[in-house]
Predicted model as a PDB file, atoms N, CA, C, CB and O in Angstrom, pLDDT in the B-factor column:
MODEL        1                                                                  
ATOM      1  N   MET A   1      12.380 123.185 -66.493  1.00 61.00           N  
ATOM      2  CA  MET A   1      11.743 122.120 -65.659  1.00 61.00           C  
ATOM      3  C   MET A   1      12.622 122.583 -64.181  1.00 61.00           C  
ATOM      4  CB  MET A   1      12.048 120.289 -66.359  1.00 61.00           C  
ATOM      5  O   MET A   1      13.791 122.954 -64.084  1.00 61.00           O  
ATOM      6  N   SER A   2      11.613 122.409 -63.143  1.00 74.00           N  
ATOM      7  CA  SER A   2      12.099 122.317 -61.917  1.00 74.00           C  
ATOM      8  C   SER A   2      12.795 121.032 -61.556  1.00 74.00           C  
ATOM      9  CB  SER A   2      11.100 122.565 -61.089  1.00 74.00           C  
ATOM     10  O   SER A   2      12.695 120.053 -62.295  1.00 74.00           O  
ATOM     11  N   VAL A   3      13.600 121.000 -60.277  1.00 74.00           N  
ATOM     12  CA  VAL A   3      14.254 119.769 -60.152  1.00 74.00           C  
ATOM     13  C   VAL A   3      13.203 118.910 -59.398  1.00 74.00           C  
ATOM     14  CB  VAL A   3      15.672 119.897 -59.407  1.00 74.00           C  
ATOM     15  O   VAL A   3      13.340 117.689 -59.474  1.00 74.00           O  
ATOM     16  N   LEU A   4      12.235 119.382 -58.724  1.00 72.00           N  
ATOM     17  CA  LEU A   4      11.152 118.585 -58.243  1.00 72.00           C  
ATOM     18  C   LEU A   4      10.434 117.837 -59.387  1.00 72.00           C  
ATOM     19  CB  LEU A   4      10.186 119.461 -57.490  1.00 72.00           C  
ATOM     20  O   LEU A   4      10.489 116.607 -59.362  1.00 72.00           O  
ATOM     21  N   SER A   5       9.794 118.423 -60.343  1.00 72.00           N  
ATOM     22  CA  SER A   5       9.507 117.579 -61.517  1.00 72.00           C  
ATOM     23  C   SER A   5      10.478 116.677 -62.151  1.00 72.00           C  
ATOM     24  CB  SER A   5       9.124 118.359 -62.470  1.00 72.00           C  
ATOM     25  O   SER A   5      10.123 115.652 -62.732  1.00 72.00           O  
ATOM     26  N   MET A   6      11.788 117.079 -62.035  1.00 70.00           N  
ATOM     27  CA  MET A   6      12.741 115.918 -62.773  1.00 70.00           C  
ATOM     28  C   MET A   6      12.702 114.884 -61.857  1.00 70.00           C  
ATOM     29  CB  MET A   6      14.368 116.310 -63.085  1.00 70.00           C  
ATOM     30  O   MET A   6      12.752 113.770 -62.377  1.00 70.00           O  
ATOM     31  N   ILE A   7      12.614 114.917 -60.443  1.00 72.00           N  
ATOM     32  CA  ILE A   7      12.696 113.847 -59.531  1.00 72.00           C  
ATOM     33  C   ILE A   7      11.510 112.928 -59.599  1.00 72.00           C  
ATOM     34  CB  ILE A   7      12.853 114.363 -58.193  1.00 72.00           C  
ATOM     35  O   ILE A   7      11.660 111.707 -59.580  1.00 72.00           O  
ATOM     36  N   VAL A   8      10.335 113.503 -59.678  1.00 68.00           N  
ATOM     37  CA  VAL A   8       9.100 112.996 -59.916  1.00 68.00           C  
ATOM     38  C   VAL A   8       9.091 112.156 -61.257  1.00 68.00           C  
ATOM     39  CB  VAL A   8       8.124 114.126 -59.928  1.00 68.00           C  
ATOM     40  O   VAL A   8       8.564 111.047 -61.351  1.00 68.00           O  
ATOM     41  N   LEU A   9       9.699 112.779 -62.218  1.00 68.00           N  
ATOM     42  CA  LEU A   9       9.682 111.833 -63.598  1.00 68.00           C  
ATOM     43  C   LEU A   9      10.545 110.714 -63.373  1.00 68.00           C  
ATOM     44  CB  LEU A   9      10.230 112.591 -64.990  1.00 68.00           C  
ATOM     45  O   LEU A   9      10.152 109.607 -63.741  1.00 68.00           O  
ATOM     46  N   ALA A  10      11.733 110.843 -62.790  1.00 69.00           N  
ATOM     47  CA  ALA A  10      12.715 110.083 -62.666  1.00 69.00           C  
ATOM     48  C   ALA A  10      12.220 109.022 -62.008  1.00 69.00           C  
ATOM     49  CB  ALA A  10      13.755 110.637 -62.124  1.00 69.00           C  
ATOM     50  O   ALA A  10      12.466 107.904 -62.462  1.00 69.00           O  
ATOM     51  N   ALA A  11      11.381 109.169 -60.744  1.00 66.00           N  
ATOM     52  CA  ALA A  11      11.090 108.066 -59.639  1.00 66.00           C  
ATOM     53  C   ALA A  11       9.857 107.269 -60.361  1.00 66.00           C  
ATOM     54  CB  ALA A  11      10.616 108.786 -57.964  1.00 66.00           C  
ATOM     55  O   ALA A  11       9.593 106.168 -59.878  1.00 66.00           O  
ATOM     56  N   GLU A  12       9.126 107.692 -61.401  1.00 66.00           N  
ATOM     57  CA  GLU A  12       8.177 107.006 -61.759  1.00 66.00           C  
ATOM     58  C   GLU A  12       8.433 105.804 -62.522  1.00 66.00           C  
ATOM     59  CB  GLU A  12       7.445 107.741 -62.318  1.00 66.00           C  
ATOM     60  O   GLU A  12       9.133 105.933 -63.526  1.00 66.00           O  
ATOM     61  N   GLU A  13       7.976 104.620 -62.216  1.00 67.00           N  
ATOM     62  CA  GLU A  13       8.364 103.217 -62.684  1.00 67.00           C  
ATOM     63  C   GLU A  13       7.616 103.107 -63.885  1.00 67.00           C  
ATOM     64  CB  GLU A  13       8.037 102.004 -61.665  1.00 67.00           C  
ATOM     65  O   GLU A  13       6.531 103.592 -64.208  1.00 67.00           O  
ATOM     66  N   ALA A  14       8.641 102.166 -64.646  1.00 67.00           N  
ATOM     67  CA  ALA A  14       8.020 101.580 -65.887  1.00 67.00           C  
ATOM     68  C   ALA A  14       7.113 100.515 -65.765  1.00 67.00           C  
ATOM     69  CB  ALA A  14       8.970 101.123 -66.735  1.00 67.00           C  
ATOM     70  O   ALA A  14       7.396  99.621 -64.968  1.00 67.00           O  
ATOM     71  N   LYS A  15       6.172 100.459 -66.352  1.00 76.00           N  
ATOM     72  CA  LYS A  15       5.047  99.294 -66.175  1.00 76.00           C  
ATOM     73  C   LYS A  15       5.445  98.138 -67.040  1.00 76.00           C  
ATOM     74  CB  LYS A  15       3.487  99.783 -66.635  1.00 76.00           C  
ATOM     75  O   LYS A  15       5.657  98.288 -68.244  1.00 76.00           O  
ATOM     76  N   ILE A  16       5.547  96.994 -66.434  1.00 82.00           N  
ATOM     77  CA  ILE A  16       6.142  95.869 -67.221  1.00 82.00           C  
ATOM     78  C   ILE A  16       5.142  94.770 -67.528  1.00 82.00           C  
ATOM     79  CB  ILE A  16       7.322  95.260 -66.465  1.00 82.00           C  
ATOM     80  O   ILE A  16       4.838  94.000 -66.617  1.00 82.00           O  
ATOM     81  N   ALA A  17       4.606  94.630 -68.731  1.00 87.00           N  
ATOM     82  CA  ALA A  17       3.530  93.608 -68.917  1.00 87.00           C  
ATOM     83  C   ALA A  17       3.806  92.297 -68.580  1.00 87.00           C  
ATOM     84  CB  ALA A  17       3.111  93.555 -70.190  1.00 87.00           C  
ATOM     85  O   ALA A  17       4.796  91.745 -69.060  1.00 87.00           O  
ATOM     86  N   LEU A  18       2.937  91.629 -67.690  1.00 83.00           N  
ATOM     87  CA  LEU A  18       2.921  90.413 -67.182  1.00 83.00           C  
ATOM     88  C   LEU A  18       2.370  89.297 -68.314  1.00 83.00           C  
ATOM     89  CB  LEU A  18       2.076  90.500 -65.902  1.00 83.00           C  
ATOM     90  O   LEU A  18       1.410  89.538 -69.045  1.00 83.00           O  
ATOM     91  N   PHE A  19       2.966  88.308 -68.339  1.00 88.00           N  
ATOM     92  CA  PHE A  19       2.572  86.973 -69.147  1.00 88.00           C  
ATOM     93  C   PHE A  19       0.999  86.782 -69.066  1.00 88.00           C  
ATOM     94  CB  PHE A  19       3.351  85.558 -68.469  1.00 88.00           C  
ATOM     95  O   PHE A  19       0.212  86.793 -70.013  1.00 88.00           O  
ATOM     96  N   PHE A  20       0.762  86.631 -67.915  1.00 90.00           N  
ATOM     97  CA  PHE A  20      -0.742  86.157 -67.330  1.00 90.00           C  
ATOM     98  C   PHE A  20      -1.310  87.585 -66.463  1.00 90.00           C  
ATOM     99  CB  PHE A  20      -0.561  84.550 -66.058  1.00 90.00           C  
ATOM    100  O   PHE A  20      -0.553  88.475 -66.077  1.00 90.00           O  
ATOM    101  N   PRO A  21      -2.579  87.576 -66.291  1.00 92.00           N  
ATOM    102  CA  PRO A  21      -2.970  88.359 -65.033  1.00 92.00           C  
ATOM    103  C   PRO A  21      -2.440  88.065 -63.567  1.00 92.00           C  
ATOM    104  CB  PRO A  21      -4.365  88.240 -64.936  1.00 92.00           C  
ATOM    105  O   PRO A  21      -2.116  86.926 -63.230  1.00 92.00           O  
ATOM    106  N   ALA A  22      -2.379  88.997 -62.840  1.00 91.00           N  
ATOM    107  CA  ALA A  22      -1.733  88.749 -61.475  1.00 91.00           C  
ATOM    108  C   ALA A  22      -2.294  87.545 -60.848  1.00 91.00           C  
ATOM    109  CB  ALA A  22      -1.929  89.942 -60.504  1.00 91.00           C  
ATOM    110  O   ALA A  22      -1.501  86.757 -60.333  1.00 91.00           O  
ATOM    111  N   TRP A  23      -3.548  87.295 -60.821  1.00 94.00           N  
ATOM    112  CA  TRP A  23      -4.320  86.164 -60.000  1.00 94.00           C  
ATOM    113  C   TRP A  23      -3.890  84.986 -60.494  1.00 94.00           C  
ATOM    114  CB  TRP A  23      -5.880  86.176 -60.079  1.00 94.00           C  
ATOM    115  O   TRP A  23      -4.162  84.026 -59.773  1.00 94.00           O  
ATOM    116  N   VAL A  24      -3.184  84.693 -61.701  1.00 95.00           N  
ATOM    117  CA  VAL A  24      -2.919  83.347 -62.273  1.00 95.00           C  
ATOM    118  C   VAL A  24      -1.616  82.940 -61.540  1.00 95.00           C  
ATOM    119  CB  VAL A  24      -2.761  83.351 -63.953  1.00 95.00           C  
ATOM    120  O   VAL A  24      -1.509  81.714 -61.486  1.00 95.00           O  
ATOM    121  N   PHE A  25      -0.867  83.434 -61.114  1.00 95.00           N  
ATOM    122  CA  PHE A  25       0.499  83.208 -60.812  1.00 95.00           C  
ATOM    123  C   PHE A  25       0.194  82.688 -59.467  1.00 95.00           C  
ATOM    124  CB  PHE A  25       1.526  84.486 -60.914  1.00 95.00           C  
ATOM    125  O   PHE A  25       0.975  81.754 -59.286  1.00 95.00           O  
ATOM    126  N   PRO A  26      -0.600  82.848 -58.388  1.00 97.00           N  
ATOM    127  CA  PRO A  26      -0.830  81.967 -57.021  1.00 97.00           C  
ATOM    128  C   PRO A  26      -1.648  80.752 -57.801  1.00 97.00           C  
ATOM    129  CB  PRO A  26      -1.887  82.880 -55.566  1.00 97.00           C  
ATOM    130  O   PRO A  26      -1.328  79.636 -57.392  1.00 97.00           O  
ATOM    131  N   ILE A  27      -2.382  80.765 -58.574  1.00 98.00           N  
ATOM    132  CA  ILE A  27      -2.970  79.200 -59.064  1.00 98.00           C  
ATOM    133  C   ILE A  27      -1.923  78.279 -59.530  1.00 98.00           C  
ATOM    134  CB  ILE A  27      -4.032  79.268 -60.361  1.00 98.00           C  
ATOM    135  O   ILE A  27      -1.865  77.113 -59.140  1.00 98.00           O  
ATOM    136  N   ILE A  28      -1.037  78.838 -60.425  1.00 97.00           N  
ATOM    137  CA  ILE A  28       0.327  78.196 -60.830  1.00 97.00           C  
ATOM    138  C   ILE A  28       0.913  77.568 -59.638  1.00 97.00           C  
ATOM    139  CB  ILE A  28       1.381  79.259 -61.425  1.00 97.00           C  
ATOM    140  O   ILE A  28       0.931  76.339 -59.562  1.00 97.00           O  
ATOM    141  N   ALA A  29       1.383  78.289 -58.717  1.00 98.00           N  
ATOM    142  CA  ALA A  29       1.933  77.877 -57.599  1.00 98.00           C  
ATOM    143  C   ALA A  29       0.939  76.753 -56.718  1.00 98.00           C  
ATOM    144  CB  ALA A  29       2.260  79.181 -56.841  1.00 98.00           C  
ATOM    145  O   ALA A  29       1.381  75.643 -56.421  1.00 98.00           O  
ATOM    146  N   ALA A  30      -0.012  77.053 -56.465  1.00 98.00           N  
ATOM    147  CA  ALA A  30      -0.897  76.125 -55.768  1.00 98.00           C  
ATOM    148  C   ALA A  30      -0.787  74.716 -56.695  1.00 98.00           C  
ATOM    149  CB  ALA A  30      -2.534  76.794 -55.657  1.00 98.00           C  
ATOM    150  O   ALA A  30      -0.427  73.673 -56.150  1.00 98.00           O  
ATOM    151  N   ALA A  31      -1.097  74.753 -58.029  1.00 98.00           N  
ATOM    152  CA  ALA A  31      -1.148  73.427 -58.581  1.00 98.00           C  
ATOM    153  C   ALA A  31       0.552  72.721 -58.535  1.00 98.00           C  
ATOM    154  CB  ALA A  31      -1.833  73.600 -60.254  1.00 98.00           C  
ATOM    155  O   ALA A  31       0.746  71.508 -58.468  1.00 98.00           O  
ATOM    156  N   ALA A  32       1.526  73.626 -58.579  1.00 98.00           N  
ATOM    157  CA  ALA A  32       2.733  72.916 -58.293  1.00 98.00           C  
ATOM    158  C   ALA A  32       2.733  72.370 -56.987  1.00 98.00           C  
ATOM    159  CB  ALA A  32       3.869  73.726 -58.452  1.00 98.00           C  
ATOM    160  O   ALA A  32       3.058  71.184 -56.938  1.00 98.00           O  
ATOM    161  N   PHE A  33       2.454  72.925 -55.916  1.00 98.00           N  
ATOM    162  CA  PHE A  33       2.457  72.297 -54.685  1.00 98.00           C  
ATOM    163  C   PHE A  33       1.568  71.027 -54.572  1.00 98.00           C  
ATOM    164  CB  PHE A  33       2.070  73.266 -53.718  1.00 98.00           C  
ATOM    165  O   PHE A  33       1.971  70.008 -54.010  1.00 98.00           O  
ATOM    166  N   VAL A  34       0.220  71.150 -55.188  1.00 98.00           N  
ATOM    167  CA  VAL A  34      -0.386  69.925 -55.308  1.00 98.00           C  
ATOM    168  C   VAL A  34       0.174  68.814 -55.825  1.00 98.00           C  
ATOM    169  CB  VAL A  34      -1.326  70.051 -55.887  1.00 98.00           C  
ATOM    170  O   VAL A  34       0.120  67.682 -55.345  1.00 98.00           O  
ATOM    171  N   ALA A  35       0.809  69.220 -56.991  1.00 98.00           N  
ATOM    172  CA  ALA A  35       1.614  67.980 -57.763  1.00 98.00           C  
ATOM    173  C   ALA A  35       2.815  67.429 -57.028  1.00 98.00           C  
ATOM    174  CB  ALA A  35       2.201  68.460 -59.210  1.00 98.00           C  
ATOM    175  O   ALA A  35       3.286  66.293 -57.091  1.00 98.00           O  
ATOM    176  N   LEU A  36       3.210  68.462 -56.322  1.00 98.00           N  
ATOM    177  CA  LEU A  36       4.656  67.625 -55.582  1.00 98.00           C  
ATOM    178  C   LEU A  36       3.950  67.110 -54.241  1.00 98.00           C  
ATOM    179  CB  LEU A  36       6.291  68.862 -55.109  1.00 98.00           C  
ATOM    180  O   LEU A  36       4.381  66.071 -53.741  1.00 98.00           O  
ATOM    181  N   GLY A  37       3.149  67.619 -53.783  1.00 97.00           N  
ATOM    182  CA  GLY A  37       2.396  66.668 -52.833  1.00 97.00           C  
ATOM    183  C   GLY A  37       2.027  65.402 -53.042  1.00 97.00           C  
ATOM    184  O   GLY A  37       2.067  64.557 -52.148  1.00 97.00           O  
ATOM    185  N   PHE A  38       1.615  65.152 -54.304  1.00 97.00           N  
ATOM    186  CA  PHE A  38       0.969  63.891 -54.935  1.00 97.00           C  
ATOM    187  C   PHE A  38       2.111  63.066 -55.092  1.00 97.00           C  
ATOM    188  CB  PHE A  38       0.172  64.100 -56.359  1.00 97.00           C  
ATOM    189  O   PHE A  38       1.949  61.857 -54.927  1.00 97.00           O  
ATOM    190  N   VAL A  39       3.404  63.561 -55.422  1.00 95.00           N  
ATOM    191  CA  VAL A  39       4.395  62.809 -55.559  1.00 95.00           C  
ATOM    192  C   VAL A  39       4.988  62.355 -54.204  1.00 95.00           C  
ATOM    193  CB  VAL A  39       5.266  63.456 -56.368  1.00 95.00           C  
ATOM    194  O   VAL A  39       5.439  61.232 -53.979  1.00 95.00           O  
ATOM    195  N   VAL A  40       4.922  63.404 -53.323  1.00 94.00           N  
ATOM    196  CA  VAL A  40       5.324  62.619 -51.884  1.00 94.00           C  
ATOM    197  C   VAL A  40       4.361  61.658 -51.457  1.00 94.00           C  
ATOM    198  CB  VAL A  40       5.464  63.600 -50.633  1.00 94.00           C  
ATOM    199  O   VAL A  40       4.721  60.576 -50.992  1.00 94.00           O  
ATOM    200  N   TRP A  41       3.246  61.955 -51.573  1.00 94.00           N  
ATOM    201  CA  TRP A  41       2.008  60.969 -51.138  1.00 94.00           C  
ATOM    202  C   TRP A  41       2.240  59.555 -51.723  1.00 94.00           C  
ATOM    203  CB  TRP A  41       0.485  61.538 -51.727  1.00 94.00           C  
ATOM    204  O   TRP A  41       2.012  58.517 -51.101  1.00 94.00           O  
ATOM    205  N   SER A  42       2.711  59.625 -52.973  1.00 93.00           N  
ATOM    206  CA  SER A  42       2.771  58.125 -53.748  1.00 93.00           C  
ATOM    207  C   SER A  42       3.888  57.564 -53.304  1.00 93.00           C  
ATOM    208  CB  SER A  42       2.842  58.096 -55.385  1.00 93.00           C  
ATOM    209  O   SER A  42       3.867  56.334 -53.260  1.00 93.00           O  
ATOM    210  N   PHE A  43       4.849  58.098 -52.966  1.00 90.00           N  
ATOM    211  CA  PHE A  43       6.050  57.420 -52.180  1.00 90.00           C  
ATOM    212  C   PHE A  43       6.024  57.014 -50.813  1.00 90.00           C  
ATOM    213  CB  PHE A  43       7.099  58.224 -52.179  1.00 90.00           C  
ATOM    214  O   PHE A  43       7.025  56.591 -50.235  1.00 90.00           O  
ATOM    215  N   ARG A  44       4.748  57.150 -50.211  1.00 88.00           N  
ATOM    216  CA  ARG A  44       4.567  56.805 -48.561  1.00 88.00           C  
ATOM    217  C   ARG A  44       4.684  55.368 -48.508  1.00 88.00           C  
ATOM    218  CB  ARG A  44       3.030  57.269 -47.828  1.00 88.00           C  
ATOM    219  O   ARG A  44       4.266  54.665 -49.428  1.00 88.00           O  
ATOM    220  N   ASP A  45       5.229  54.902 -47.480  1.00 81.00           N  
ATOM    221  CA  ASP A  45       5.499  53.598 -46.894  1.00 81.00           C  
ATOM    222  C   ASP A  45       6.555  52.539 -48.006  1.00 81.00           C  
ATOM    223  CB  ASP A  45       3.876  52.894 -46.596  1.00 81.00           C  
ATOM    224  O   ASP A  45       6.505  51.323 -48.189  1.00 81.00           O  
ATOM    225  N   VAL A  46       7.311  53.409 -48.499  1.00 82.00           N  
ATOM    226  CA  VAL A  46       8.197  52.681 -49.696  1.00 82.00           C  
ATOM    227  C   VAL A  46       9.179  51.883 -48.961  1.00 82.00           C  
ATOM    228  CB  VAL A  46       9.038  53.764 -50.779  1.00 82.00           C  
ATOM    229  O   VAL A  46       9.743  50.965 -49.556  1.00 82.00           O  
ATOM    230  N   ALA A  47       9.403  52.088 -47.934  1.00 75.00           N  
ATOM    231  CA  ALA A  47      10.660  51.479 -46.915  1.00 75.00           C  
ATOM    232  C   ALA A  47      10.055  49.853 -46.418  1.00 75.00           C  
ATOM    233  CB  ALA A  47      10.913  52.736 -45.199  1.00 75.00           C  
ATOM    234  O   ALA A  47      10.757  48.864 -46.212  1.00 75.00           O  
ATOM    235  N   ASN A  48       8.709  49.940 -46.319  1.00 79.00           N  
ATOM    236  CA  ASN A  48       8.046  48.690 -45.729  1.00 79.00           C  
ATOM    237  C   ASN A  48       7.507  48.070 -46.925  1.00 79.00           C  
ATOM    238  CB  ASN A  48       6.875  48.963 -44.594  1.00 79.00           C  
ATOM    239  O   ASN A  48       6.921  47.029 -46.628  1.00 79.00           O  
ATOM    240  N   ARG A  49       7.487  48.318 -48.140  1.00 74.00           N  
ATOM    241  CA  ARG A  49       7.098  47.148 -49.089  1.00 74.00           C  
ATOM    242  C   ARG A  49       7.896  46.173 -49.425  1.00 74.00           C  
ATOM    243  CB  ARG A  49       6.755  47.528 -50.212  1.00 74.00           C  
ATOM    244  O   ARG A  49       7.474  45.177 -50.012  1.00 74.00           O  
ATOM    245  N   HIS A  50       9.158  46.340 -49.092  1.00 70.00           N  
ATOM    246  CA  HIS A  50      10.109  44.958 -49.380  1.00 70.00           C  
ATOM    247  C   HIS A  50      10.496  44.550 -48.254  1.00 70.00           C  
ATOM    248  CB  HIS A  50      11.414  45.084 -50.237  1.00 70.00           C  
ATOM    249  O   HIS A  50      11.684  44.712 -47.975  1.00 70.00           O  
ATOM    250  N   SER A  51       9.596  43.901 -47.283  1.00 64.00           N  
ATOM    251  CA  SER A  51      10.306  43.649 -46.197  1.00 64.00           C  
ATOM    252  C   SER A  51      11.290  42.309 -46.273  1.00 64.00           C  
ATOM    253  CB  SER A  51       9.320  43.578 -45.130  1.00 64.00           C  
ATOM    254  O   SER A  51      11.874  41.946 -45.252  1.00 64.00           O  
ATOM    255  N   GLN A  52      11.443  41.601 -47.512  1.00 68.00           N  
ATOM    256  CA  GLN A  52      12.293  40.471 -47.609  1.00 68.00           C  
ATOM    257  C   GLN A  52      13.659  40.929 -47.732  1.00 68.00           C  
ATOM    258  CB  GLN A  52      11.929  39.598 -48.723  1.00 68.00           C  
ATOM    259  O   GLN A  52      14.644  40.290 -47.362  1.00 68.00           O  
ATOM    260  N   LYS A  53      13.665  42.201 -48.333  1.00 65.00           N  
ATOM    261  CA  LYS A  53      15.172  42.722 -48.460  1.00 65.00           C  
ATOM    262  C   LYS A  53      15.761  43.528 -47.150  1.00 65.00           C  
ATOM    263  CB  LYS A  53      15.253  43.776 -49.770  1.00 65.00           C  
ATOM    264  O   LYS A  53      16.957  43.807 -47.068  1.00 65.00           O  
ATOM    265  N   THR A  54      14.967  43.814 -46.309  1.00 58.00           N  
ATOM    266  CA  THR A  54      15.133  44.291 -44.882  1.00 58.00           C  
ATOM    267  C   THR A  54      15.037  43.264 -43.690  1.00 58.00           C  
ATOM    268  CB  THR A  54      14.095  45.312 -44.644  1.00 58.00           C  
ATOM    269  O   THR A  54      15.371  43.529 -42.536  1.00 58.00           O  
ATOM    270  N   GLY A  55      14.602  42.219 -44.065  1.00 58.00           N  
ATOM    271  CA  GLY A  55      14.376  41.092 -42.887  1.00 58.00           C  
ATOM    272  C   GLY A  55      13.184  41.495 -41.962  1.00 58.00           C  
ATOM    273  O   GLY A  55      12.954  40.821 -40.958  1.00 58.00           O  
ATOM    274  N   GLY A  56      12.417  42.588 -42.280  1.00 53.00           N  
ATOM    275  CA  GLY A  56      11.405  42.786 -41.422  1.00 53.00           C  
ATOM    276  C   GLY A  56      11.509  43.404 -40.260  1.00 53.00           C  
ATOM    277  O   GLY A  56      10.614  43.544 -39.427  1.00 53.00           O  
ATOM    278  N   SER A  57      13.163  43.967 -40.175  1.00 55.00           N  
ATOM    279  CA  SER A  57      13.340  44.707 -38.740  1.00 55.00           C  
ATOM    280  C   SER A  57      13.905  46.018 -39.111  1.00 55.00           C  
ATOM    281  CB  SER A  57      14.391  43.907 -37.616  1.00 55.00           C  
ATOM    282  O   SER A  57      14.758  46.483 -38.355  1.00 55.00           O  
ATOM    283  N   ALA A  58      13.559  46.690 -40.168  1.00 52.00           N  
ATOM    284  CA  ALA A  58      14.154  48.052 -40.286  1.00 52.00           C  
ATOM    285  C   ALA A  58      13.555  48.942 -39.474  1.00 52.00           C  
ATOM    286  CB  ALA A  58      14.111  48.586 -41.576  1.00 52.00           C  
ATOM    287  O   ALA A  58      14.215  49.905 -39.083  1.00 52.00           O  
ATOM    288  N   ALA A  59      12.567  48.825 -39.182  1.00 54.00           N  
ATOM    289  CA  ALA A  59      11.631  49.775 -38.218  1.00 54.00           C  
ATOM    290  C   ALA A  59      12.374  49.637 -36.791  1.00 54.00           C  
ATOM    291  CB  ALA A  59       9.830  49.194 -38.107  1.00 54.00           C  
ATOM    292  O   ALA A  59      12.837  50.615 -36.205  1.00 54.00           O  
ATOM    293  N   SER A  60      12.437  48.296 -36.288  1.00 58.00           N  
ATOM    294  CA  SER A  60      13.095  48.181 -34.897  1.00 58.00           C  
ATOM    295  C   SER A  60      14.553  48.346 -34.787  1.00 58.00           C  
ATOM    296  CB  SER A  60      12.821  46.889 -34.328  1.00 58.00           C  
ATOM    297  O   SER A  60      15.003  48.383 -33.642  1.00 58.00           O  
ATOM    298  N   GLY A  61      15.464  48.462 -35.891  1.00 58.00           N  
ATOM    299  CA  GLY A  61      16.766  48.550 -35.687  1.00 58.00           C  
ATOM    300  C   GLY A  61      17.485  47.404 -35.469  1.00 58.00           C  
ATOM    301  O   GLY A  61      18.708  47.449 -35.600  1.00 58.00           O  
ATOM    302  N   HIS A  62      16.949  46.409 -35.167  1.00 57.00           N  
ATOM    303  CA  HIS A  62      17.645  45.117 -35.131  1.00 57.00           C  
ATOM    304  C   HIS A  62      17.909  44.478 -36.232  1.00 57.00           C  
ATOM    305  CB  HIS A  62      17.055  44.276 -34.455  1.00 57.00           C  
ATOM    306  O   HIS A  62      17.041  44.558 -37.101  1.00 57.00           O  
ATOM    307  N   THR A  63      19.138  43.671 -36.540  1.00 57.00           N  
ATOM    308  CA  THR A  63      19.370  43.041 -37.499  1.00 57.00           C  
ATOM    309  C   THR A  63      19.395  41.356 -37.306  1.00 57.00           C  
ATOM    310  CB  THR A  63      20.500  43.634 -37.931  1.00 57.00           C  
ATOM    311  O   THR A  63      19.878  41.019 -36.225  1.00 57.00           O  
ATOM    312  N   THR A  64      19.034  40.449 -38.021  1.00 58.00           N  
ATOM    313  CA  THR A  64      19.392  39.169 -37.993  1.00 58.00           C  
ATOM    314  C   THR A  64      20.563  38.539 -38.334  1.00 58.00           C  
ATOM    315  CB  THR A  64      18.699  38.692 -38.536  1.00 58.00           C  
ATOM    316  O   THR A  64      20.724  37.324 -38.214  1.00 58.00           O  
ATOM    317  N   ASP A  65      21.475  39.381 -38.796  1.00 57.00           N  
ATOM    318  CA  ASP A  65      22.733  38.715 -39.227  1.00 57.00           C  
ATOM    319  C   ASP A  65      23.851  38.919 -38.047  1.00 57.00           C  
ATOM    320  CB  ASP A  65      23.250  39.373 -40.691  1.00 57.00           C  
ATOM    321  O   ASP A  65      24.071  39.989 -37.480  1.00 57.00           O  
ATOM    322  N   HIS A  66      24.503  37.691 -37.795  1.00 53.00           N  
ATOM    323  CA  HIS A  66      25.472  37.593 -36.724  1.00 53.00           C  
ATOM    324  C   HIS A  66      26.792  37.394 -37.033  1.00 53.00           C  
ATOM    325  CB  HIS A  66      25.167  36.645 -35.912  1.00 53.00           C  
ATOM    326  O   HIS A  66      27.631  37.308 -36.136  1.00 53.00           O  
TER     327      HIS A  66                                                      
ENDMDL                                                                          
END                                                                             
């Protein structure tokens, strides 16, 4: 066996079987991003829901306490 054939055989990669076909992984990632986006969207405007706790002045930076 020549050195070149040994190098070629050593350089050949072993194929690893995936759990799913390759096109499924981007679908899973997209679904995860959509789910996380829904979570972020569901918490929109949370700070302004309880104006009695902030005195309604949280956005302006002024406080009513003296």
